[in-house]
MDTraj code that builds the backbone (N, CA, C; nanometers):
import mdtraj as md
import numpy as np

residues = "MET PHE ASP ALA VAL LEU ASP LEU SER GLY HIS GLU ALA LEU PHE GLY VAL LYS ASN ASN ASP GLY GLY LYS LEU LEU ILE ASN ALA ASP LYS PRO MET ARG GLY ARG THR ALA ALA SER LEU ALA GLU TRP VAL VAL GLY LEU LEU GLN GLU ASN HIS ILE SER LEU SER GLN ILE THR ARG TRP ASN VAL GLY ALA GLY PRO GLY SER PHE THR GLY MET ARG LEU ALA ALA ALA PHE VAL ALA GLY LEU THR ALA GLN LYS PRO GLY ILE SER THR ARG CYS VAL PRO SER ALA VAL GLY LEU ALA TYR GLY GLY HIS TYR ARG GLU ASN ASP ARG VAL ALA ALA LEU LEU ASP GLY ARG ASN GLN GLU ILE ILE LEU TYR SER MET VAL CYS VAL GLY SER ASN PHE LYS PRO ASP GLY VAL THR GLU ILE LEU ASP ARG GLN SER ALA ALA GLU TYR PHE SER ARG CYS HIS PHE ALA GLY LEU VAL ALA LEU ALA SER GLU LYS GLU ALA VAL GLU LYS VAL VAL SER ASN GLU ILE VAL ALA LYS VAL GLU TYR LYS GLU ARG LEU SER LEU GLU ALA LEU LEU ASP ALA ASP TYR ILE SER TRP ASP ASN ASP LEU THR LYS LEU VAL TYR ILE ARG PRO ALA VAL HIS ILE GLN ASN LYS PRO".split()
xyz = np.array([
    [11.6215, 10.1287, 6.3427],
    [11.4741, 10.0609, 6.3379],
    [11.4459, 9.9995, 6.5122],
    [11.3233, 9.9185, 6.4889],
    [11.2794, 9.9556, 6.6207],
    [11.2018, 9.7951, 6.6251],
    [11.2024, 9.7803, 6.7944],
    [11.0867, 9.6981, 6.7901],
    [10.9741, 9.7017, 6.8592],
    [10.8681, 9.6533, 6.8563],
    [10.7601, 9.7302, 6.9393],
    [10.6846, 9.5568, 6.9902],
    [10.5863, 9.5981, 7.1053],
    [10.5394, 9.4797, 7.1378],
    [10.3828, 9.5642, 7.1760],
    [10.2731, 9.4518, 7.1623],
    [10.1222, 9.4778, 7.1626],
    [10.0699, 9.4031, 7.2487],
    [9.9616, 9.4157, 7.3681],
    [9.9475, 9.3622, 7.4192],
    [9.7945, 9.3906, 7.4764],
    [9.6865, 9.2741, 7.4769],
    [9.5500, 9.3311, 7.4881],
    [9.4840, 9.2062, 7.5478],
    [9.5773, 9.1283, 7.6899],
    [9.5260, 9.0240, 7.7214],
    [9.4472, 9.0365, 7.8161],
    [9.4533, 9.1940, 7.9251],
    [9.4130, 9.1935, 8.0035],
    [9.3172, 9.3183, 8.0038],
    [9.2743, 9.3821, 8.0996],
    [9.1582, 9.5303, 8.1070],
    [9.2251, 9.6189, 8.0579],
    [9.3761, 9.6063, 7.9670],
    [9.3846, 9.7263, 7.9264],
    [9.4596, 9.6941, 7.8135],
    [9.5351, 9.8024, 7.7355],
    [9.6118, 9.7506, 7.5866],
    [9.7309, 9.8312, 7.6411],
    [9.8529, 9.7791, 7.6005],
    [9.9772, 9.8286, 7.6345],
    [10.0297, 9.7752, 7.5340],
    [10.1312, 9.9296, 7.4953],
    [10.2370, 9.9521, 7.3829],
    [10.3563, 9.9673, 7.4228],
    [10.4678, 9.9223, 7.3194],
    [10.5643, 9.9457, 7.3605],
    [10.6743, 9.9865, 7.2369],
    [10.7936, 10.0481, 7.2480],
    [10.8881, 10.0497, 7.1350],
    [11.0507, 10.1130, 7.1965],
    [11.1012, 10.0252, 7.0876],
    [11.2720, 10.0323, 7.1636],
    [11.3446, 10.0209, 7.0975],
    [11.4319, 10.0851, 7.0304],
    [11.5535, 10.0611, 6.9607],
    [11.5798, 9.9133, 6.9386],
    [11.6434, 9.8335, 6.7880],
    [11.6142, 9.7066, 6.8073],
    [11.7637, 9.6242, 6.8576],
    [11.8451, 9.7551, 6.8571],
    [12.0122, 9.6795, 6.9432],
    [11.9830, 9.7532, 7.0749],
    [11.8440, 9.7249, 7.1670],
    [11.8285, 9.7927, 7.3034],
    [11.8036, 9.8833, 7.3367],
    [11.8668, 9.9053, 7.4643],
    [11.8281, 10.0555, 7.5643],
    [11.6823, 10.0213, 7.6132],
    [11.6448, 10.1333, 7.6672],
    [11.5195, 10.1440, 7.7375],
    [11.4192, 10.1785, 7.6454],
    [11.2399, 10.1358, 7.7064],
    [11.2149, 10.1684, 7.6080],
    [11.1435, 10.3693, 7.5585],
    [11.1473, 10.3390, 7.4134],
    [11.1125, 10.4812, 7.3923],
    [10.9487, 10.5191, 7.3929],
    [10.8339, 10.4243, 7.4048],
    [10.6959, 10.4146, 7.4356],
    [10.6927, 10.3251, 7.4868],
    [10.6313, 10.3446, 7.6714],
    [10.5599, 10.2441, 7.7035],
    [10.4411, 10.3338, 7.7742],
    [10.3122, 10.2559, 7.6676],
    [10.1899, 10.3221, 7.7117],
    [10.0615, 10.2173, 7.7713],
    [9.9620, 10.2844, 7.8523],
    [9.8838, 10.1714, 7.8325],
    [9.7474, 10.2568, 7.8588],
    [9.6529, 10.2396, 7.7973],
    [9.5235, 10.2767, 7.7889],
    [9.3870, 10.1690, 7.8355],
    [9.3046, 10.1713, 7.9270],
    [9.2208, 10.1185, 7.9073],
    [9.1172, 10.0657, 7.7753],
    [9.1335, 9.9625, 7.7635],
    [9.0767, 9.9101, 7.5994],
    [9.0003, 9.7991, 7.5843],
    [8.8661, 9.7501, 7.6362],
    [8.8029, 9.6493, 7.6303],
    [8.7011, 9.6551, 7.5101],
    [8.6323, 9.5799, 7.4503],
    [8.4942, 9.5498, 7.4154],
    [8.5188, 9.6771, 7.2735],
    [8.4142, 9.7764, 7.3009],
    [8.4069, 9.8585, 7.1654],
    [8.4832, 9.9568, 7.2085],
    [8.4996, 9.9622, 7.2744],
    [8.6599, 10.0398, 7.3179],
    [8.7528, 10.0411, 7.1939],
    [8.7769, 9.8960, 7.1891],
    [8.8759, 9.8757, 7.1104],
    [8.9005, 9.9183, 6.9748],
    [8.7772, 9.9469, 6.9451],
    [8.7735, 10.0114, 6.7959],
    [8.8866, 10.1499, 6.7953],
    [8.9090, 10.1999, 6.9119],
    [9.0426, 10.3143, 6.8735],
    [9.1895, 10.2451, 6.9086],
    [9.2237, 10.1337, 6.8840],
    [9.3367, 10.0671, 6.8931],
    [9.4333, 10.1167, 6.7778],
    [9.4038, 10.1319, 6.6777],
    [9.4856, 10.1679, 6.5414],
    [9.5269, 10.3018, 6.5691],
    [9.4235, 10.4105, 6.6308],
    [9.4391, 10.5767, 6.6190],
    [9.5659, 10.5750, 6.7692],
    [9.4867, 10.4813, 6.8504],
    [9.6124, 10.5331, 6.9454],
    [9.7587, 10.4752, 6.9283],
    [9.7582, 10.3637, 6.8619],
    [9.8534, 10.3261, 6.8394],
    [9.9552, 10.4303, 6.7396],
    [9.8787, 10.4720, 6.6399],
    [9.9745, 10.5917, 6.5637],
    [9.9892, 10.6896, 6.5970],
    [9.8956, 10.7332, 6.6850],
    [9.9098, 10.8394, 6.7354],
    [10.0638, 10.8725, 6.8243],
    [10.0540, 10.7636, 6.8784],
    [10.1725, 10.7306, 6.9612],
    [10.3151, 10.7189, 6.9032],
    [10.3041, 10.6720, 6.8285],
    [10.4286, 10.6740, 6.7498],
    [10.4843, 10.7904, 6.6451],
    [10.3357, 10.8801, 6.6349],
    [10.3685, 11.0295, 6.5456],
    [10.4275, 11.1092, 6.6574],
    [10.3961, 11.0754, 6.7878],
    [10.4326, 11.1478, 6.9117],
    [10.5754, 11.1577, 6.9044],
    [10.6324, 11.0032, 6.8855],
    [10.7696, 11.0135, 6.9277],
    [10.8502, 10.9764, 6.7904],
    [10.7606, 11.0742, 6.7341],
    [10.8651, 11.0613, 6.5782],
    [10.9016, 10.9251, 6.4857],
    [10.8467, 10.8450, 6.5135],
    [10.8381, 10.6952, 6.4486],
    [10.7584, 10.6721, 6.3585],
    [10.8099, 10.6209, 6.2499],
    [10.6711, 10.5640, 6.1374],
    [10.6597, 10.3809, 6.1558],
    [10.5601, 10.3776, 6.0822],
    [10.4998, 10.1832, 6.0936],
    [10.6581, 10.1383, 6.0365],
    [10.6896, 10.2218, 5.9174],
    [10.7940, 10.1224, 5.8665],
    [10.9271, 10.0949, 5.9198],
    [10.9177, 10.1749, 6.0360],
    [11.0916, 10.1496, 6.0808],
    [11.0782, 10.0648, 6.1639],
    [10.9005, 10.0051, 6.1990],
    [10.9197, 9.8855, 6.3313],
    [10.9498, 9.7665, 6.2091],
    [11.0572, 9.6796, 6.2526],
    [11.0929, 9.6017, 6.1988],
    [11.0600, 9.4292, 6.2298],
    [11.0065, 9.4147, 6.3928],
    [11.0158, 9.3506, 6.4204],
    [10.8900, 9.3907, 6.5759],
    [10.7674, 9.3051, 6.5627],
    [10.6480, 9.2888, 6.6253],
    [10.6479, 9.1702, 6.7313],
    [10.6229, 9.2272, 6.8467],
    [10.5815, 9.1474, 6.9368],
    [10.4073, 9.1331, 6.9724],
    [10.3415, 9.0209, 7.0031],
    [10.2143, 9.0304, 7.0263],
    [10.2182, 8.9290, 7.1874],
    [10.1146, 9.0476, 7.2966],
    [10.1162, 8.9392, 7.4135],
    [10.0195, 8.8214, 7.3918],
    [10.0338, 8.7241, 7.4082],
    [10.0045, 8.5781, 7.3640],
    [9.8898, 8.5156, 7.4798],
    [9.9001, 8.6431, 7.6077],
    [9.8199, 8.5381, 7.7207],
    [9.9064, 8.4922, 7.8126],
    [9.8048, 8.3856, 7.9121],
    [9.6549, 8.3806, 7.9007],
    [9.6119, 8.5080, 7.9381],
    [9.4570, 8.4897, 7.8890],
    [9.3920, 8.6317, 7.9168],
    [9.2609, 8.6499, 7.8342],
    [9.2401, 8.7614, 7.8093],
    [9.0867, 8.7861, 7.6898],
    [9.1430, 8.7370, 7.6096],
    [9.0539, 8.6163, 7.5759],
    [9.0310, 8.5502, 7.4178],
    [9.0096, 8.6651, 7.3192],
    [8.9435, 8.7514, 7.3249],
    [8.9219, 8.8522, 7.2366],
    [8.9985, 8.9166, 7.2164],
    [9.0703, 8.9872, 7.3247],
    [9.1905, 9.0913, 7.3565],
    [9.3060, 9.0299, 7.2801],
    [9.3381, 8.9158, 7.2814],
    [9.4213, 8.8376, 7.2365],
    [9.4301, 8.8256, 7.0421],
    [9.3158, 8.7743, 7.0347],
    [9.2682, 8.7550, 6.9224],
    [9.2963, 8.8961, 6.8352],
    [9.2437, 9.0164, 6.8854],
    [9.2698, 9.1422, 6.8166],
    [9.4069, 9.2101, 6.8065],
    [9.4610, 9.1364, 6.9515],
    [9.5885, 9.1883, 6.9174],
    [9.6765, 9.1171, 6.7959],
    [9.6428, 9.0397, 6.7546],
    [9.7212, 8.9228, 6.6556],
    [9.6584, 8.9761, 6.5342],
    [9.5455, 8.9851, 6.5052],
    [9.4863, 9.0277, 6.4058],
    [9.5729, 9.1554, 6.3622],
    [9.5162, 9.2723, 6.4720],
    [9.6121, 9.4114, 6.4246],
    [9.7490, 9.3836, 6.3711],
    [9.8303, 9.3156, 6.4597],
    [9.9581, 9.3187, 6.3893],
    [9.9515, 9.2473, 6.2446],
    [9.8963, 9.0905, 6.2344],
    [9.9140, 9.0670, 6.0827],
    [9.8652, 9.1569, 6.0118],
    [9.7665, 9.2356, 6.0371],
    [9.7291, 9.3458, 5.9382],
    [9.8561, 9.4377, 5.8684],
    [9.9109, 9.5019, 6.0149],
    [10.0233, 9.5582, 5.9612],
    [10.1386, 9.5199, 5.8864],
    [10.1374, 9.3892, 5.9275],
    [10.2747, 9.3117, 5.8997],
    [10.2703, 9.2182, 5.7438],
    [10.1369, 9.2376, 5.7131],
    [10.1022, 9.1189, 5.5714],
    [10.1861, 9.1724, 5.4531],
    [10.2435, 9.0739, 5.3865],
    [10.3342, 9.0992, 5.2297],
    [10.4386, 9.1974, 5.2577],
    [10.4794, 9.2019, 5.3802],
    [10.5823, 9.2944, 5.4039],
    [10.7330, 9.2362, 5.3908],
    [10.8029, 9.2677, 5.3278],
    [10.9802, 9.1291, 5.3648],
    [11.0128, 9.2165, 5.4498],
    [11.1037, 9.1787, 5.5389],
    [11.1946, 9.2100, 5.6065],
    [11.1384, 9.2446, 5.7684],
    [11.0053, 9.2437, 5.7470],
    [10.9503, 9.2480, 5.9152],
    [10.9032, 9.0970, 5.9663],
    [10.9479, 9.1023, 6.1115],
    [10.9573, 8.9715, 6.1758],
    [10.8381, 8.9829, 6.2891],
    [10.7397, 8.8718, 6.3379],
    [10.6511, 8.8904, 6.4032],
    [10.6816, 8.7353, 6.5063],
    [10.6216, 8.7574, 6.6339],
    [10.6106, 8.6514, 6.7129],
    [10.4932, 8.6274, 6.8256],
    [10.4372, 8.5332, 6.9035],
    [10.3824, 8.5422, 7.0218],
    [10.4464, 8.5315, 7.1561],
    [10.4671, 8.6326, 7.2577],
    [10.5235, 8.5838, 7.3676],
    [10.3796, 8.5767, 7.4954],
    [10.4025, 8.4778, 7.5739],
    [10.3369, 8.4951, 7.6810],
    [10.3198, 8.5868, 7.7386],
    [10.2533, 8.6338, 7.7998],
    [10.2035, 8.7910, 7.8320],
    [10.2420, 8.7899, 8.0008],
    [10.2394, 8.6481, 8.0474],
    [10.2678, 8.6172, 8.1839],
    [10.3833, 8.6331, 8.2223],
    [10.5108, 8.6296, 8.1092],
    [10.6331, 8.6264, 8.1601],
    [10.5962, 8.8196, 8.2103],
    [10.5505, 8.8757, 8.1850],
    [10.5614, 9.0358, 8.2260],
    [10.5096, 9.0572, 8.3457],
    [10.4633, 8.9286, 8.4338],
    [10.4221, 8.9741, 8.5563],
    [10.5117, 8.9432, 8.6567],
    [10.5813, 8.8051, 8.6005],
    [10.7003, 8.7700, 8.7157],
    [10.8620, 8.8495, 8.6896],
    [10.8728, 8.9506, 8.5725],
    [10.9776, 9.0128, 8.5422],
    [10.9940, 9.1079, 8.6474],
    [11.1242, 9.1117, 8.6819],
    [11.1758, 9.2860, 8.7764],
    [11.1544, 9.1713, 8.9663],
    [11.1404, 9.0343, 8.9615],
    [11.1493, 9.0242, 9.0913],
    [11.3207, 8.9903, 9.1156],
    [11.3358, 8.9611, 9.2531],
    [11.4492, 8.9049, 9.2832],
    [11.4648, 8.7480, 9.3115],
    [11.4793, 8.6727, 9.1710],
    [11.4744, 8.4998, 9.1466],
    [11.6009, 8.5335, 9.1479],
    [11.5964, 8.3623, 9.2165],
    [11.7339, 8.3326, 9.1362],
    [11.6995, 8.2284, 8.9942],
    [11.8418, 8.1754, 8.9733],
    [11.8125, 8.0722, 8.8009],
    [11.7307, 7.9364, 8.8713],
    [11.6580, 7.9162, 8.7822],
    [11.5209, 7.8133, 8.8004],
    [11.4757, 7.8112, 8.9349],
    [11.4311, 7.9293, 8.9227],
    [11.3202, 7.9415, 9.0383],
    [11.1840, 7.9517, 8.9650],
    [11.0939, 7.8606, 9.0418],
    [10.9403, 7.8238, 8.9695],
    [10.8770, 8.0111, 9.0169],
    [10.7766, 8.0400, 8.9636],
    [10.7568, 8.1932, 8.9425],
    [10.5574, 8.1261, 8.8866],
    [10.4822, 8.1581, 8.9640],
    [10.3423, 8.1134, 8.9014],
    [10.2732, 8.2324, 8.9237],
    [10.2282, 8.2833, 8.7643],
    [10.0680, 8.3917, 8.7865],
    [9.9727, 8.3249, 8.8085],
    [9.9109, 8.4162, 8.8701],
    [9.7243, 8.3784, 8.9333],
    [9.6575, 8.4627, 8.8348],
    [9.5679, 8.4352, 8.7678],
    [9.4829, 8.5223, 8.6880],
    [9.3448, 8.4830, 8.6824],
    [9.2657, 8.5583, 8.6617],
    [9.1232, 8.5437, 8.7062],
    [9.0870, 8.4795, 8.5978],
    [9.0101, 8.3372, 8.6369],
    [8.9463, 8.2862, 8.5125],
    [8.8272, 8.2835, 8.5074],
    [8.7005, 8.3518, 8.5859],
    [8.5466, 8.3746, 8.6089],
    [8.5174, 8.2751, 8.6263],
    [8.4261, 8.3042, 8.7248],
    [8.3225, 8.1490, 8.7525],
    [8.4025, 8.1232, 8.8991],
    [8.4535, 8.2382, 9.0041],
    [8.5134, 8.1931, 9.0663],
    [8.6192, 8.0472, 9.0597],
    [8.7198, 8.1066, 8.9740],
    [8.8234, 7.9830, 8.9133],
    [8.9499, 8.0867, 8.9127],
    [9.0762, 8.0626, 8.9283],
    [9.1786, 8.1116, 8.8697],
    [9.2613, 8.0257, 8.8005],
    [9.3226, 8.1149, 8.7164],
    [9.3819, 8.0053, 8.5799],
    [9.5676, 8.0340, 8.6795],
    [9.6083, 7.9235, 8.6729],
    [9.7933, 7.9094, 8.6995],
    [9.8442, 7.9214, 8.6009],
    [9.9529, 7.9632, 8.6115],
    [10.0354, 7.9954, 8.4754],
    [10.2050, 7.9607, 8.5204],
    [10.2371, 7.8658, 8.5043],
    [10.3831, 7.8414, 8.5781],
    [10.5025, 7.8575, 8.4603],
    [10.6210, 7.9509, 8.5344],
    [10.7088, 7.9770, 8.4490],
    [10.8503, 7.9343, 8.5481],
    [10.9374, 7.9311, 8.4482],
    [11.1094, 7.9221, 8.5401],
    [11.1723, 8.0545, 8.4989],
    [11.2579, 8.1160, 8.6094],
    [11.3622, 8.2027, 8.5997],
    [11.4634, 8.1429, 8.4895],
    [11.5038, 8.2457, 8.4148],
    [11.6115, 8.2292, 8.2868],
    [11.6979, 8.3423, 8.2683],
    [11.7890, 8.3215, 8.3793],
    [11.8592, 8.4490, 8.3374],
    [11.7923, 8.5703, 8.3965],
    [11.7458, 8.6913, 8.3418],
    [11.6290, 8.7924, 8.3727],
    [11.5193, 8.8116, 8.3549],
    [11.5037, 8.6631, 8.2684],
    [11.3621, 8.6964, 8.2034],
    [11.3015, 8.5540, 8.2801],
    [11.1732, 8.4782, 8.2169],
    [11.1141, 8.3928, 8.2378],
    [11.0242, 8.3226, 8.1386],
    [11.0558, 8.1558, 8.1640],
    [11.0252, 8.0747, 8.0339],
    [10.8996, 7.9792, 8.0672],
    [10.7891, 7.9677, 7.9955],
    [10.6925, 7.9203, 8.0790],
    [10.7502, 7.7443, 8.0869],
    [10.7086, 7.6501, 8.2029],
    [10.7849, 7.5704, 8.1806],
    [10.6620, 7.4469, 8.1333],
    [10.5623, 7.4662, 8.1171],
    [10.4378, 7.3559, 8.0952],
    [10.3300, 7.3616, 8.1332],
    [10.3475, 7.4017, 8.3066],
    [10.2471, 7.3245, 8.3644],
    [10.1680, 7.4515, 8.4175],
    [10.0606, 7.4276, 8.3599],
    [9.9072, 7.5345, 8.3910],
    [9.8217, 7.4797, 8.4653],
    [9.7043, 7.5504, 8.5182],
    [9.5922, 7.4851, 8.5983],
    [9.4735, 7.5461, 8.5619],
    [9.3873, 7.5133, 8.6239],
    [9.2409, 7.5319, 8.6445],
    [9.1775, 7.5294, 8.7665],
    [9.2068, 7.6828, 8.8628],
    [9.1632, 7.5785, 9.0295],
    [9.0194, 7.6741, 9.0474],
    [8.9456, 7.5959, 9.1627],
    [8.8502, 7.6418, 9.2451],
    [8.8701, 7.6722, 9.3774],
    [8.8491, 7.6886, 9.4248],
    [8.8834, 7.7182, 9.6154],
    [8.9010, 7.5835, 9.6110],
    [8.8677, 7.4591, 9.6409],
    [8.9017, 7.3281, 9.6757],
    [8.9876, 7.2640, 9.6100],
    [9.0048, 7.2655, 9.4352],
    [9.1209, 7.2331, 9.3945],
    [9.2198, 7.3231, 9.4185],
    [9.2408, 7.4420, 9.4771],
    [9.3546, 7.5339, 9.4698],
    [9.3882, 7.4671, 9.6205],
    [9.2885, 7.4773, 9.7106],
    [9.3931, 7.4371, 9.8633],
    [9.4649, 7.2841, 9.8485],
    [9.4443, 7.1963, 9.7665],
    [9.4937, 7.0547, 9.7165],
    [9.5928, 7.1050, 9.6924],
    [9.6218, 7.1769, 9.5556],
    [9.7198, 7.1995, 9.4767],
    [9.8399, 7.2572, 9.5368],
    [9.8208, 7.3813, 9.6161],
    [9.8886, 7.4540, 9.6824],
    [9.9617, 7.3470, 9.7956],
    [9.8731, 7.2671, 9.8461],
    [9.9318, 7.1851, 9.9284],
    [10.0524, 7.1021, 9.9222],
    [10.0627, 7.0760, 9.8060],
    [10.1489, 6.9605, 9.7547],
    [10.2751, 7.0122, 9.6314],
    [10.2416, 7.1393, 9.6012],
    [10.3088, 7.2144, 9.4972],
    [10.3758, 7.3877, 9.5532],
    [10.5166, 7.3965, 9.5347],
    [10.5487, 7.5312, 9.5745],
    [10.5763, 7.6102, 9.4661],
    [10.6285, 7.7330, 9.5030],
    [10.6709, 7.8155, 9.4074],
    [10.7345, 7.9351, 9.4782],
    [10.8915, 7.9808, 9.4360],
    [10.9463, 8.0855, 9.4725],
    [10.8994, 8.2097, 9.4675],
    [10.7932, 8.1804, 9.3956],
    [10.7082, 8.3149, 9.4067],
    [10.5815, 8.3034, 9.3275],
    [10.4539, 8.4188, 9.3983],
    [10.3238, 8.4138, 9.2911],
    [10.3207, 8.5229, 9.2383],
    [10.2494, 8.5596, 9.1146],
    [10.2263, 8.6936, 9.0997],
    [10.0596, 8.7012, 9.0111],
    [10.0376, 8.8481, 9.0378],
    [9.9118, 8.8506, 9.0016],
    [9.8491, 9.0232, 8.9822],
    [9.7808, 9.0476, 8.8875],
    [9.7707, 9.1853, 8.8414],
    [9.6676, 9.1953, 8.9676],
    [9.6855, 9.3665, 8.9922],
    [9.6338, 9.4217, 9.1182],
    [9.4536, 9.4523, 9.0768],
    [9.4478, 9.4186, 8.9578],
    [9.2714, 9.4490, 8.9245],
    [9.2159, 9.3303, 8.9532],
    [9.3384, 9.1986, 8.9337],
    [9.2604, 9.1063, 8.9944],
    [9.2573, 9.0273, 9.1376],
    [9.3070, 9.0902, 9.1962],
    [9.3171, 9.0935, 9.3113],
    [9.1835, 9.0003, 9.3794],
    [9.1130, 9.0732, 9.3751],
    [8.9744, 9.0288, 9.4304],
    [8.9137, 8.8848, 9.3825],
    [8.9549, 8.8675, 9.2741],
    [8.9202, 8.7390, 9.1987],
    [9.0013, 8.6448, 9.2559],
    [9.1297, 8.6790, 9.2747],
    [9.1948, 8.5775, 9.3634],
    [9.2194, 8.5321, 9.4775],
    [9.1883, 8.6265, 9.5775],
    [9.1311, 8.6053, 9.7156],
    [9.0196, 8.5393, 9.7062],
    [8.9360, 8.5324, 9.6152],
    [8.8190, 8.4627, 9.6423],
    [8.8237, 8.2978, 9.6057],
    [8.9851, 8.2525, 9.5597],
    [8.9563, 8.0870, 9.5149],
    [9.0958, 8.0731, 9.6084],
    [9.1774, 8.1280, 9.6729],
    [9.2888, 8.0818, 9.7262],
    [9.2871, 8.1406, 9.8945],
    [9.3674, 8.0494, 9.9797],
    [9.3696, 8.0348, 10.1116],
    [9.4061, 8.1751, 10.1293],
    [9.4018, 8.2421, 10.2997],
    [9.4350, 8.3781, 10.3360],
    [9.6394, 8.3189, 10.3073],
    [9.6544, 8.2193, 10.3888],
    [9.8123, 8.2120, 10.3719],
    [9.8189, 8.1955, 10.2323],
    [9.8326, 8.1707, 10.1387],
    [9.8428, 8.1434, 9.9594],
    [9.8408, 8.3472, 9.9233],
    [9.7395, 8.3913, 9.9654],
    [9.6966, 8.5229, 9.9332],
    [9.8228, 8.6613, 9.9880],
    [9.8935, 8.5644, 10.1047],
    [9.9709, 8.6554, 10.1664],
    [10.1104, 8.6540, 10.0937],
    [10.1173, 8.5520, 10.0060],
    [10.2139, 8.5369, 9.9300],
    [10.2012, 8.5536, 9.7857],
    [10.1637, 8.6305, 9.7463],
    [10.0977, 8.7053, 9.6031],
    [10.1629, 8.8393, 9.6032],
    [10.2653, 8.8765, 9.4841],
    [10.2858, 8.9651, 9.4663],
    [10.2111, 9.0479, 9.3893],
    [10.1553, 9.1500, 9.4074],
    [10.0450, 9.2186, 9.3022],
    [10.0762, 9.2895, 9.2423],
    [10.0806, 9.3059, 9.0838],
    [10.1579, 9.4490, 9.0107],
    [10.0561, 9.5040, 8.9490],
    [10.0671, 9.6571, 8.9246],
    [9.9636, 9.7424, 8.8737],
    [9.9737, 9.6833, 8.6911],
    [10.0438, 9.6527, 8.6700],
    [10.0633, 9.6061, 8.5031],
    [10.2075, 9.5191, 8.5005],
    [10.1728, 9.4982, 8.3667],
    [10.2797, 9.3533, 8.3481],
    [10.4068, 9.4282, 8.2691],
    [10.5697, 9.3860, 8.2664],
    [10.6653, 9.4667, 8.2209],
    [10.6487, 9.4214, 8.0430],
    [10.6748, 9.5303, 8.0398],
    [10.6556, 9.4855, 7.8400],
    [10.7906, 9.4620, 7.8028],
    [10.9102, 9.5112, 7.8653],
    [11.0555, 9.4945, 7.8604],
    [11.0337, 9.3178, 7.8615],
    [11.0151, 9.2779, 7.9317],
    [10.9721, 9.1158, 7.9611],
    [10.9787, 9.0266, 7.8135],
    [10.8175, 9.0775, 7.7668],
    [10.8051, 9.0481, 7.6231],
    [10.9169, 9.0795, 7.5195],
    [10.9599, 9.1921, 7.5123],
    [11.0757, 9.2271, 7.3964],
    [11.2037, 9.1500, 7.4548],
    [11.2196, 9.1205, 7.5005],
    [11.3293, 9.0539, 7.5788],
    [11.3401, 8.8975, 7.5671],
    [11.2050, 8.8465, 7.5409],
    [11.2275, 8.6786, 7.5328],
    [11.3056, 8.6175, 7.4253],
    [11.4409, 8.6387, 7.4731],
    [11.5103, 8.5596, 7.3518],
    [11.5240, 8.3923, 7.3033],
    [11.4637, 8.3351, 7.4401],
    [11.4578, 8.2253, 7.3796],
    [11.3096, 8.2113, 7.2790],
    [11.2525, 8.2640, 7.2390],
    [11.1158, 8.2242, 7.1530],
    [11.1782, 8.3274, 7.0064],
    [11.1838, 8.2357, 6.9066],
    [11.2093, 8.2709, 6.7785],
    [11.1462, 8.3468, 6.7125],
    [11.1642, 8.3965, 6.5951],
    [11.0895, 8.5197, 6.5263],
    [11.0474, 8.4396, 6.4212],
    [10.9284, 8.3528, 6.4244],
    [10.8524, 8.2545, 6.3332],
    [10.7801, 8.2974, 6.2293],
    [10.7297, 8.4092, 6.2732],
    [10.6147, 8.4846, 6.1887],
    [10.4632, 8.4298, 6.2462],
    [10.4486, 8.3347, 6.3249],
    [10.3424, 8.2750, 6.3357],
    [10.2771, 8.3517, 6.4316],
    [10.1986, 8.4181, 6.4277],
    [10.0747, 8.4802, 6.5247],
    [9.9458, 8.4266, 6.5754],
    [9.9138, 8.2953, 6.5115],
    [9.8064, 8.2204, 6.5845],
    [9.8547, 8.1116, 6.7349],
    [10.0002, 8.1130, 6.7814],
    [10.0383, 8.0777, 6.8948],
    [10.0187, 8.1515, 7.0137],
    [9.8497, 8.1406, 7.0310],
    [9.8139, 8.1956, 7.1424],
    [9.7693, 8.0977, 7.2478],
    [9.8054, 8.1321, 7.4043],
    [9.7993, 8.0875, 7.5245],
    [9.6322, 8.0342, 7.5618],
    [9.5845, 7.9318, 7.5344],
    [9.4284, 7.9066, 7.5639],
    [9.4579, 7.8030, 7.6486],
    [9.4160, 7.8302, 7.8096],
    [9.4290, 7.7439, 7.8817],
    [9.3023, 7.6419, 7.8927],
    [9.1705, 7.6982, 7.8652],
    [9.1091, 7.6042, 7.8226],
    [9.0142, 7.7052, 7.7147],
    [8.9557, 7.6446, 7.6077],
    [8.8828, 7.6538, 7.4652],
    [8.8048, 7.7596, 7.5064],
    [8.7839, 7.8697, 7.3697],
    [8.6862, 7.9860, 7.4141],
    [8.5546, 7.9146, 7.4132],
    [8.4449, 8.0060, 7.4410],
    [8.2939, 7.9327, 7.4720],
    [8.2323, 8.0332, 7.3087],
    [8.1887, 7.9834, 7.2468],
    [8.1104, 8.0384, 7.0986],
    [7.9565, 8.0134, 7.1190],
    [7.9214, 8.1303, 7.1115],
    [7.7416, 8.1323, 7.1902],
    [7.6849, 8.1717, 7.0492],
    [7.6198, 8.0419, 6.9774],
    [7.5346, 8.0560, 6.8685],
    [7.4139, 8.1437, 6.9052],
    [7.4071, 8.2399, 6.7495],
    [7.2798, 8.3230, 6.7561],
    [7.1738, 8.2087, 6.7910],
    [7.0422, 8.2879, 6.8142],
    [6.9423, 8.2194, 6.8183],
    [6.8953, 8.2466, 6.6942],
    [6.7819, 8.1757, 6.6157],
    [6.7283, 8.1855, 6.4869],
    [6.6302, 8.2732, 6.4984],
])
top = md.Topology()
chain = top.add_chain()
for i, resn in enumerate(residues, 1):
    res = top.add_residue(resn, chain, resSeq=i)
    for name in ("N", "CA", "C"):
        top.add_atom(name, md.element.get_by_symbol(name[0]), res)
traj = md.Trajectory(xyz[None], top)
């Protein structure tokens, strides 16, 4: 039997699979997928499973990347997994913050605080704070939305053992934080799926509504 993880919180879809009893990822794939291109999600996932001789029925635990990130992507991933697992006994699901996959793999000590910096649009960044627990990271409940002025004030009084961000969002981050802070940011090409799969502190509660919304989504009404 296998564990799977699906994340659409960023600019690409990430999908991974490994044995329930641990070991290395058997599938560790990514594909640019936003907006209309997300229509190919099911075909892509099924194709990867077939290439690796794994059937959907063999996946007994599903992890969904819960953000923070794209509202649309997070909801799509959750809905996709919910549809696959609906009314199927013996299958467990859970949401795992995508941000832990950015901090994963660094040389940190127990209880070190690490902050993920994400593009918040409108020349703002989202700060998502985590604490090192063993080899993984656990959210500590601290989140901020920062513009250039508030970022300068915030980092003057709050300090972290590490700052991490996606390389694809480097330009957005550098528009908001000072050069001194930029020099401390470690940029990652993509988040680690191992971190989401290995988040032992999160229970298998079969609740795929636990997405990380730092601020509410904006809904635009159609004009009559």
